[in-house]
N, C-alpha and C positions, 0 to 999 in steps of 0.2 A: 552874699550881697543882695540888696533889695532888688536891683534891676535884673539880676540873674534869676531870682526866684519868680519874679513877675513874668519875665519872658519865658522861663521854663514852663510855668503853669499855662500860659497862653499857648505856647507851641504845642504842648502835650494835648491840651483840650482841642485845639484846632486840627491837628494832624493825626491823632492816635487812631481814630476810627477810619480815616481814609488811607492810612499807611503811607502817607506822604513824607518826604524828607523834611527834617527840621534841624535845629541847631546842633543837636546831638550827633547828627549824621556826619558832621565835619570834625568832631573832636578826635576820632581815632587817628586822623592824619597827623596829629601832633606827634605821633611816634616817630615821624621823620626827623624830629629834632633830638632824638635820643643820642645820636652820634655826637652832637654838640654838647649835650649834657654829660656824656661820658668823658669827653675831652676836658670839660670843666671840672668834673669830679676827680679825674686822675691827675690834675695839675698840669695838663698839656696846653692850657690856654693862658697867655700873658694877662696880667691884671684880672685875676679870676673874679674879684668883687664887681668890677665893671661888666665883665661877661655875664655873671649871674644876674646882675640887675637888668641887663639887656634882655637876657632870656626870659626873666619874669615879666618884663614889660611887653615883650613880643607875645607871650602866651596870653596875657591878660587882654591885650588889644585884639588878638585873634578870636578869643572866646566871645568878647563883647560884639565884634562885628558879625560873627557867625550867628549868634542868637537873634540879632536885630535884623538879619537879612531875610527872614522868612515872613515878615509882615510888611506890606507896602508902606504903611505909615512910618514905621521905624526905619525901614531900609532907606527911604528917601529923606530921612531927617538929617539936619546939618551935623548933629553929633556923630552919627554913623559915618558920614563922609569925612569928617575931621579925624575920627579914629582910624579909618582906612588909610588916610594920608600919613598919619603918624606911624602906622604899621609899616608902610612903605619906607619911611625914613629910617626907622629902627632896623628893618631888614637890610637896607643898603649899608648902614653903619656897621652892623655886626659882620656882614659878608666882606666888606672892605677891610675891616680890622683883622679878621681871623681866617677867612677863606676856608678851604677844606669842607668839613661837614657843615659848617655854618652857611655854605652856599645853598643847602637844601631848604633853607627858609624861603627862598624865592618861589618854589612850587607851592608852598603853603600860602604865600602872599597871593599867588595866582588863584588858589581856591577861594580865599576870602574875597578877592576882587570879583571873581565870577559869581559869587553868591550875592554881593552887595550892589553890583552895577548891572543895568539892563540896557538893551538897545534904546536909542542909537548911540549912547555914550560908551557902550561896551567895546566897540572896535578900537577907537583911539586910545582908550584907557588900557585895554589889553595889549595894544602895540607898545605903549610906553612902558608898561611893566615888563614885557618881554625884552625890550631894548635895554632897560636897566639891568635885568638879570644877565643878559648876554655881555654887556660891557664889563660888569664887575667880575663875572666868571672868566672871561677872556683875560682880564687883568691878572687874575691869580693862576689860571690853569692853561692859558694859551687858547688856541682854537678849539681844543677839546671842551672848553667851557660853554660852547654853543649848545651842547646837550642840555645844560641847565636852562638856557634861554628857551629852547623848544619845549621842555617839560613845563616851564612856567606858562608859556603862551597856551599850550594845549590844555593845561589844567584850568586856566581861566575860561576858555571857550567851552570846554566840555561841561564844566560845572554850571555855567550860565545856561547852556542848552538844556541840560537835565532839569534844572530848577524851573526854567521857563515852561517846559513841557508839563512838569508837575503842576504848575500854577494853572495852565490851560485846562488840564484834566479836572482840577478842583473847581474851576469856574464853570465847566460843563456840568459837573455834578450839582453845583449850586443852582444853575439855571434849570436843570431837570427837576430839582426839588421845588423850585419856584413855580414851574409850569404845573406840577402836580398839585401844589397848594391852590393855585388859581383855578384849576379844573374843579377841585372840590368846592371852592367858593362859588363858582358859576353854577354848579349843580345844585347847591343849596339855594341859590337865588332863583334858579328855574323852578325848583320845587315849591318855594315859598310863593312865587307868582302864581303858579298853577293852582296851588291849594287855596289861595285867597280868591282867585277868580272862580274856581269851581264851587267852593262852599258858599261864597257870597251870593252867587246867582241861585244856586240850588236851594239854599235856606230861604232866600227871598220868595222863590216860587212856592215852597212848602208853606210858608207863613200865609201868603196870599190865598192859596187854595184851601188851607185850613179855615181861614176866616170865611171864605165863600161856602165851604161845607157846613160850617156852624150856622150861617144865615139861612141856608136852604134846608137844614135838617128838619125844622118844624113844619114847613109847608110843602116841600118837594123832595121826598126821600130819594127818588131815582136820580135827580140832579145832584143831590148831596153825595150819593153813592158814586156817581161819576167823578166828582171831585176827589173823593177818597181814593178811587182807583188811580187817578192821575198822581196823587201824592205818593202812592206805592210805586208807580212806574218811575217817577222822578227820583225817589230814593234809591231804587235799584240801579237806575242809570248813573246816579252819583257815585255809588259804590264802584261800578265798573270804571268810571272816569278817574276816580281817585287811585285805583289800582294801576291804571295806565299811566297816571301822572307819576306815581312812585317809581315805576320801571322806566319812565322816560319815553314811552311809546305812544302817548296820546296824540292823535291826529284827527280832530273833529272835522266835520264837513259843514259847509255853509248852509246847505239845505237843512240839516238837522238843527242847527242853531236858529234858523228862521222859523222852523216848526215850533221849537220850544218857546221862542219869543212870542209867537202868536198865542200859544196856550197860556203863557204867563200874563200877557196883556189882557186877554179876555177874562181870566180869573180875577184880575185886579179891577175889572170894570172899565177898561180902556179899549176903545175900538182900534184893532190893528188893521193897517192897510199895507200889504206886502206886494211889491212888483219886482220882477226880475227879468232882465233881458241881456243880450250880449253873448259872446262866445264862451265855451266851457273854460274853467279855470284849473290851473294846476293845483295839487293838494296844498302846497306851501302858501299860495295866495289865499285859498279858501280858509285855511287854518287861521291866518292873520285876520281876515275879515270876520271870521266867526268869533274871535275873541272880542273884536270891536262891538259886534252885535250883542254879545252876551253882557258886556260891561255897560253899554249904553242903555239897553232895555232894563237891566237891573236898576240903574239910576232912575229911569222913567218910573218904574213901579214903586220905588222907594220914596222918591222926593218930589216928582213933578206935579202931582195932582192933576194930570192931564186927562182929557176925555178922548183924545185921539192921538195915535202914534203912527207915523208913516215910515216904512222902511223900503228903500228903493236901491236895487242893484242894477247898474247899467254900464254897458261898454262905452268907452270914450275914445273915439278915433280909431278903434280897432286894436290899439296897443295897450290901452289902460282900461281898468274897471273902476267904477266909482260907486261907493256905498254911502248913502245918506240916511240918517235916522232923525226924523223931525217930530217933535211933540208940541202940543198947544198948551202946555201946563203953565201954571202961574208961579212956579217956584223960582223964577228968574232972579228975584231979589237976593236969594241966598247963594247964588252961583258965583263962580269965578268970572272975572272979566274976560273978554275975547282974547284968545291966544294964550291964556294962562293955563297951567296944568297943576292940579292939586289933588289931594286925596290918595289913599293907598292904591285903589284899583287903577286910577288913571296914571299914577306914577309907575305902576307895573307895566301898563300898556305903553307908556312913553319909553321905558327901557326896552321893552320887547320890540317896538317898532324902530327905535333908534338902532338896535342891533341889526335890523333888516334895512337900515338906511333911510328910515322914514321919520316923520315928525308927528307930534300930537298937539292939537290946539283945542281950546274950549271957548265957546262963545254963544251969545244969545241969537235967536233967530231974527229975521227981518221984522216980524211983528211981535211975537211973543214966543214963549217956550225956548227950547234949545235945539241945536242941530249938530248931528255927528256927520262928518264927511271924511271918508277914507278913500284914498286913491292909490292904486297899486298897478304895476304892469301885469298884463294878462298872463305872461309867462315869466315867472320869477326864476332867478338863478339861485337854487337852494332856498335859503331864507333871506337872501339879499334883495330887497325891493329897491327900485330906482327912486321912488318918491312916495311918501306916506303923509297925508294930511288928515288929522282927526280933530274934530270939534266935539263937544259934549252935548248929548241930546237932553240932558237934565242936570240938575245940580249934582255935585260930586258926592260920592259915598265914602 
């Protein structure tokens, strides 16, 4: 039958690797009906055609309910509930009509009920099935039939408990796999951010210093040689930072980023003004501010056309530190409006600061050029900053 092949394929695919119970786990219990089949085959059952038809109907409904009970969508479907109700009616009819071995269909009904019904409906449904089994069994076998009632009730509850536990284990495994997948995605995202920020800044500095060395080569060999030495140093530093980014241990300092920013600005013909005051910062805060300095200065060098760039780091009320990067460039027409965030580098910073509980904004300065403003707590908890506000010191890159 089509439904059996489909359900079987789904069950096997879903549970084979996890060794979880499936529809086939309930099929061996059909052997409890061998006594009724033997009575039917030996002619000990009145109206054998009716009994055989009832036996076939019971087995078909039992198999149908069993295979549909291991997927939440099919288990809660109306067709499954209807099939379970019909299974109960057929069981009661056969047990009332024949008694004896036919009463053992009640524990099978309990197995199917435990597989198909979950809390909170399980308790009342299990009680009803147990009462039906007890009533019919007592009708045929007296008070000794209560054993059938107990077997029916216990099979219902134990089956439901085992399958619920199995589902919980499966959900935990799925959650663990999802967490592992997200960890991989976050690591890829971290690496892509670091790689963009590192290479974008480094290559910009190399290009600017190479142009300066070319201009100086004809008239000032010593100055050109100094620029070439800087290019070599920048390249070596970039190799180190890329290795650290690959292993995830990169933790730059704000002092290093400020020194590199001064060097890059001077090489680009932009006058740097750097001021720093306030209390010492924890490494996490310095790392975040360092990324802001790197991206902002890279944009100043690339796009601003500025003659002067001012970088100020100052404490604010003893609990916060504020970084501002201001240029006097004329690239404002190409920049994003105040408060907007665009560009690959700024998008990466936005995500980085958002993870730390901060924000990123970009806007023009009060007169001309652009301003970067980053505000963080002096002592951050891990990478969680209480507040971050960033504006762009130049058009986006």
